[in-house]
C-alpha positions as CSV (number, residue, x, y, z in Angstrom):
1,M,0.2,0.1,-0.2
2,S,2.7,2.4,0.7
3,G,4.7,1.5,-2.4
4,S,1.4,2.3,-4.7
5,R,0.9,5.4,-2.4
6,V,4.5,7.3,-3.2
7,T,4.6,5.8,-6.7
8,D,0.9,7.3,-6.9
9,A,2.2,10.9,-5.3
10,L,4.8,11.3,-8.1
11,A,2.8,10.5,-10.7
12,A,0.1,12.9,-9.4
13,V,3.7,15.7,-9.0
14,A,4.7,15.1,-12.5
15,A,1.6,15.8,-13.5
16,G,1.8,19.5,-12.2
17,R,-0.6,18.4,-9.7
18,P,-0.4,18.7,-5.4
19,V,0.0,16.2,-3.0
20,V,-0.4,16.0,1.1
21,V,2.3,14.5,3.1
22,V,2.3,14.0,6.3
23,D,5.0,13.5,8.6
24,D,5.3,11.1,12.0
25,A,2.6,12.4,15.3
26,D,6.2,12.9,17.5
27,R,7.1,15.4,14.9
28,E,5.3,18.4,13.6
29,D,2.1,16.0,12.8
30,E,1.5,18.3,10.3
31,G,0.2,18.3,6.6
32,D,1.2,19.6,3.6
33,L,0.3,20.8,0.5
34,I,3.7,20.0,-1.9
35,F,3.9,19.6,-5.7
36,A,6.7,20.6,-8.3
37,A,7.7,24.3,-7.5
38,E,8.9,24.4,-12.2
39,C,4.4,23.8,-12.5
40,A,3.4,26.9,-10.5
41,T,0.3,28.7,-12.2
42,P,-2.1,31.4,-10.5
43,A,-4.5,29.3,-9.6
44,L,-2.5,26.0,-8.2
45,L,-0.8,29.5,-6.0
46,A,-4.4,30.5,-5.3
47,F,-6.0,26.9,-4.4
48,T,-2.5,26.6,-1.6
49,V,-3.4,29.7,0.0
50,R,-7.0,29.1,-0.1
51,H,-6.0,26.1,2.4
52,T,-3.5,27.0,3.8
53,S,-1.6,29.4,5.9
54,G,-0.4,30.9,3.2
55,F,3.4,31.3,4.1
56,V,4.2,29.3,0.5
57,C,7.6,28.4,0.9
58,V,10.0,26.9,-2.1
59,A,12.3,23.7,-0.7
60,L,16.1,23.7,-2.8
61,P,19.2,21.9,-2.6
62,E,21.8,23.8,-0.2
63,A,23.7,24.2,-3.8
64,E,21.0,26.1,-5.7
65,C,20.4,28.6,-2.6
66,T,24.3,29.5,-2.8
67,R,24.4,29.6,-6.6
68,L,21.7,31.8,-6.4
69,A,22.9,33.9,-3.1
70,L,19.7,33.1,-0.6
71,P,22.0,34.2,3.2
72,P,19.8,32.0,5.8
73,M,17.2,34.8,7.2
74,H,19.3,34.4,10.7
75,H,22.7,33.0,11.4
76,T,21.1,31.5,14.3
77,L,19.3,28.1,13.6
78,G,16.2,28.8,15.7
79,D,13.5,26.9,14.6
80,R,12.8,23.9,16.6
81,F,12.5,21.1,14.1
82,G,15.8,22.7,12.1
83,T,14.0,24.1,9.0
84,A,16.6,25.9,7.0
85,Y,14.6,29.2,5.9
86,R,16.7,31.6,3.3
87,V,15.9,35.1,3.0
88,T,12.4,35.7,1.1
89,V,12.4,36.9,-2.1
90,D,10.2,38.6,-5.4
91,L,10.7,37.9,-8.6
92,R,11.7,41.0,-10.2
93,G,9.4,42.6,-12.7
94,T,6.6,41.2,-10.5
95,G,3.7,43.3,-9.1
96,T,3.5,44.2,-5.1
97,G,4.8,40.4,-5.1
98,I,1.9,39.2,-2.8
99,S,-0.8,38.1,-5.7
100,A,-0.9,34.0,-6.7
101,A,0.0,35.0,-9.9
102,D,3.4,37.0,-8.9
103,R,3.9,34.2,-6.4
104,S,3.3,31.9,-8.7
105,R,6.5,33.5,-11.0
106,T,8.6,33.6,-8.4
107,V,7.9,30.2,-7.0
108,A,8.3,29.0,-11.0
109,A,11.3,31.8,-11.4
110,L,13.5,29.5,-7.8
111,A,12.9,26.2,-9.8
112,A,14.4,27.3,-12.8
113,A,18.0,26.3,-14.0
114,H,18.4,29.9,-16.0
115,T,17.3,31.9,-12.5
116,R,20.2,34.2,-11.8
117,S,20.7,35.8,-8.5
118,A,19.6,39.5,-10.1
119,D,16.5,38.4,-11.1
120,L,15.9,38.2,-7.4
121,L,14.7,41.0,-5.4
122,R,15.1,40.7,-1.1
123,P,13.0,40.3,0.7
124,G,9.9,39.6,-0.4
125,H,6.9,37.0,-0.1
126,V,8.2,33.4,-1.2
127,V,10.5,32.0,1.5
128,P,13.0,29.8,0.3
129,L,14.1,26.1,2.8
130,A,17.6,24.6,1.8
131,A,17.5,20.9,2.0
132,R,19.3,18.8,3.8
133,E,21.9,16.6,1.0
134,G,20.5,13.2,1.4
135,G,16.9,14.1,1.2
136,V,14.4,12.2,3.8
137,L,17.2,9.8,4.5
138,R,19.4,12.4,6.2
139,R,16.3,14.6,8.0
140,P,12.8,13.2,7.5
141,G,11.0,17.2,7.7
142,H,8.5,18.7,4.9
143,T,11.2,20.4,2.9
144,E,13.5,17.2,2.1
145,A,10.2,15.2,0.8
146,A,9.1,18.2,-1.5
147,V,12.9,18.3,-3.3
148,D,12.6,14.4,-3.3
149,L,9.4,14.3,-4.7
150,A,10.5,16.7,-7.5
151,R,13.5,14.7,-8.3
152,L,11.9,11.3,-8.2
153,A,9.6,12.5,-10.0
154,G,11.5,14.0,-13.3
155,M,11.7,17.3,-12.6
156,R,14.2,20.4,-10.9
157,P,14.7,19.9,-7.7
158,A,12.4,22.2,-6.0
159,G,9.2,22.2,-4.5
160,A,7.0,24.0,-3.8
161,L,4.8,23.5,0.1
162,C,2.8,25.0,2.9
163,E,1.2,23.9,5.5
164,I,-2.9,23.0,5.3
165,V,-4.8,24.6,8.1
166,S,-7.8,23.1,10.2
167,T,-10.9,24.0,9.3
168,A,-13.2,22.4,12.4
169,R,-10.3,24.0,14.5
170,P,-9.6,27.5,13.2
171,G,-6.1,28.7,14.2
172,E,-4.9,25.5,14.1
173,M,-3.5,23.3,11.7
174,A,-4.6,20.4,10.2
175,R,-4.2,16.9,11.5
176,G,-5.3,12.9,11.5
177,S,-8.2,12.4,10.0
178,E,-8.9,15.7,8.9
179,L,-6.2,15.3,6.3
180,E,-7.0,12.3,5.0
181,G,-11.0,13.8,4.7
182,F,-9.0,16.8,3.0
183,A,-7.1,15.1,0.2
184,R,-10.0,13.0,-0.1
185,D,-12.7,15.7,-0.9
186,H,-10.1,17.6,-3.8
187,D,-8.9,13.8,-5.1
188,L,-5.6,14.4,-3.8
189,V,-2.8,11.7,-3.5
190,L,-2.2,11.4,0.5
191,V,1.5,10.3,1.1
192,S,3.5,9.5,4.5
193,I,7.5,11.1,4.6
194,A,7.8,7.3,6.4
195,E,6.2,6.1,3.0
196,L,8.8,7.9,0.4
197,V,12.2,7.2,3.5
198,A,11.0,3.4,3.0
199,H,10.5,4.1,-1.0
200,R,13.9,5.2,-1.2
201,E,16.1,2.8,1.0
202,R,13.8,0.1,-1.2
203,T,14.8,1.0,-4.7
204,E,18.6,3.3,-3.9
205,A,21.8,2.3,-3.1
206,Q,22.4,2.8,0.3
207,V,26.0,2.5,0.7
208,V,28.7,2.3,-2.0
209,R,31.7,-0.5,-1.9
210,A,34.8,1.3,-1.1
211,A,37.5,-1.6,-0.3
212,A,38.5,-5.7,0.0
213,T,40.9,-7.8,0.6
214,A,41.4,-11.4,2.1
215,L,40.7,-12.0,5.7
216,P,42.0,-15.0,7.6
217,T,39.8,-15.8,10.3
218,G,40.0,-18.7,13.1
219,P,36.7,-20.1,11.7
220,G,37.9,-19.8,8.0
221,Q,38.6,-17.5,5.3
222,F,37.3,-14.3,4.5
223,R,36.7,-11.7,2.4
224,A,36.3,-8.2,3.9
225,V,34.5,-5.8,1.5
226,G,34.1,-2.2,2.9
227,Y,31.1,-0.2,2.6
228,R,30.8,3.8,3.5
229,G,27.1,4.8,4.1
230,V,25.4,6.6,1.2
231,A,23.4,9.0,3.9
232,D,25.1,9.3,6.5
233,G,29.0,8.6,6.1
234,A,29.3,5.6,8.0
235,E,31.4,2.0,7.8
236,H,30.2,-0.6,7.1
237,V,31.8,-4.4,6.6
238,A,30.8,-7.5,5.0
239,L,32.8,-10.4,5.6
240,V,31.9,-12.9,3.0
241,H,32.3,-16.9,2.3
242,G,32.4,-19.0,0.0
243,E,30.1,-17.9,-3.5
244,V,27.2,-16.0,-2.2
245,G,26.9,-13.8,-6.1
246,E,23.1,-14.7,-7.2
247,G,23.0,-17.0,-4.3
248,R,19.6,-18.1,-3.1
249,D,19.1,-19.0,0.9
250,V,22.6,-17.7,2.0
251,P,23.1,-17.6,5.9
252,V,24.0,-14.2,6.7
253,H,24.4,-12.3,10.6
254,V,24.2,-9.2,10.6
255,H,25.9,-7.7,13.8
256,V,26.7,-4.7,15.2
257,E,29.6,-3.1,16.1
258,C,30.8,-3.1,19.9
259,L,33.8,-1.8,21.0
260,T,33.4,-3.4,24.5
261,G,32.3,-7.1,23.5
262,D,34.0,-7.6,20.0
263,V,37.3,-5.9,20.8
264,F,37.8,-5.9,24.7
265,G,35.9,-9.3,25.4
266,S,33.1,-7.8,27.7
267,R,31.5,-10.1,29.5
268,A,28.3,-7.7,30.2
269,C,27.3,-8.3,26.4
270,G,27.0,-11.8,24.5
271,C,28.0,-9.3,21.2
272,R,31.4,-11.6,21.0
273,A,30.2,-14.9,21.4
274,A,27.7,-13.8,18.5
275,L,30.1,-12.7,15.8
276,D,31.8,-15.9,16.9
277,G,29.2,-17.7,16.4
278,A,28.2,-15.8,13.0
279,L,31.3,-16.5,11.6
280,R,31.6,-20.3,13.1
281,T,28.1,-20.8,11.8
282,V,28.8,-19.1,8.1
283,T,31.7,-21.5,7.7
284,A,30.5,-24.7,8.4
285,A,27.5,-23.5,6.0
286,G,30.5,-23.1,3.5
287,R,29.3,-20.3,2.2
288,G,28.1,-17.1,4.1
289,V,28.2,-13.1,4.4
290,V,28.4,-11.7,8.4
291,V,27.5,-8.2,7.5
292,Y,29.5,-6.2,10.7
293,A,27.4,-2.5,10.8
294,R,28.9,1.0,12.4
295,P,25.5,2.5,13.3
296,A,25.2,6.5,12.7
297,G,27.0,8.7,14.9
298,G,30.4,6.7,15.8
299,V,31.4,3.8,17.7
300,R,29.0,1.8,20.0
301,A,30.1,0.4,23.3
302,C,27.3,-2.0,24.9
303,G,27.3,-0.2,28.8
304,V,29.3,1.8,28.0
305,L,29.2,4.7,25.2
306,D,25.9,2.6,24.5
307,P,24.1,1.8,27.4
308,L,22.5,-1.3,26.3
309,R,20.3,0.7,23.5
310,P,19.2,-1.5,20.9
311,P,20.9,-0.1,17.8
312,S,18.4,1.3,14.8
313,G,19.8,2.4,11.6
314,T,21.9,-0.2,10.4
315,A,19.1,-2.2,9.0
316,V,18.8,-1.2,5.7
317,P,21.9,-0.2,4.6
318,A,23.0,-4.4,5.6
319,A,20.0,-5.0,2.7
320,S,21.9,-2.4,0.3
321,I,24.9,-4.2,1.0
322,L,23.6,-7.8,0.7
323,R,21.7,-6.8,-2.7
324,D,25.3,-5.4,-4.0
325,L,26.9,-9.3,-3.3
326,G,24.5,-10.7,-5.6
327,V,22.8,-11.5,-2.3
328,W,18.7,-12.2,-2.8
329,S,17.5,-14.1,-0.3
330,V,18.8,-15.2,2.8
331,R,18.2,-17.4,6.4
332,L,19.0,-15.3,8.8
333,V,21.4,-16.5,11.3
334,G,20.8,-15.4,14.8
335,G,20.3,-11.2,14.9
336,T,17.5,-9.1,16.3
337,G,13.5,-8.9,15.0
338,S,14.0,-5.2,13.8
339,V,17.0,-6.8,10.9
340,H,14.6,-10.1,10.4
341,T,11.7,-7.4,9.6
342,V,13.7,-4.7,7.5
343,L,15.2,-7.7,5.2
344,V,11.5,-9.3,5.3
345,D,10.3,-6.0,4.3
346,Q,12.9,-5.1,1.6
347,G,12.1,-9.0,0.4
348,L,15.5,-10.3,1.4
349,C,14.2,-12.8,4.0
350,G,11.6,-15.4,4.9
351,D,10.7,-16.7,7.7
352,D,13.3,-19.4,8.2
353,R,16.3,-18.4,11.0
354,T,19.1,-20.2,12.2
355,A,20.9,-20.0,15.7
356,P,24.3,-19.6,15.4
357,Q,26.2,-22.5,16.6
358,A,28.0,-22.4,20.3
359,V,31.4,-20.8,20.7
360,A,34.3,-23.9,21.6
361,G,35.7,-23.3,25.0
């Protein structure tokens, strides 16, 4: 369902229609009307202003903000969600700049490759926003969603966005079922940022291969293949035993780095035993992969730097690593339920799971 909603949203954006994009309840818990900025028309801006706060923004890649000389609105980022507001603009040659016709021209100009800094007056009535590089994979906000939707729809990477207001609760923003009703009443696609994140995780490589070398270990001979995360730069290693290319039901273990357990043999956790057991199981099977994943943000150490909190954000890059290695279905060796769930969502893992072999001694 979520995949089809993203596909429908991209088709709508490519056709010049707006979509309703909602974020998580624990974030802004709001819905924005979003459309490709290059498709702005007076009618589309009038519809936007009628049903939203009227605070019309255009999300752009940071490089475009630099090219157009759009400095931050203030040197200190004061928005609690980290929204990167830039100095407001109008397109030179418009009227007062506030009408739907004037703002549609400004919005479209911000998306155009031929627009120059000198074409824009400052301050104005349209608010540029700088999207984080990496899009919703780096920051799951409406700003990044607007750029991602436009780019994935084959348009210029510039999205117009504005928050939808509540008609049931004047003075507040629309949420939940009211947003669903708004989308239904106006025949608009509604999609969540979480769905867009999942779509990009499924359809785009999340890592790039960096290096490879032979790695003899106690359990057996492995090939160590290094990877770097596209969005966060986190470094991961795949330990490959035997031939796994074009492999089906390949034994796989996803191990999250633990400095205290893996390196120092801490008895406060079972990380070292799990890693050794996985290496032995893969070797005994004659083929397999142990993905040694490092969480974004640095070293993890159970009970010290990371007080036994479960890791997050490692299963998706692991799935991307497995696809790069030519593994298309796996038999999971140990691992957490969250890893299993992600691999199932990625189409890599069935219900078969194997316990790692016990470590001798």
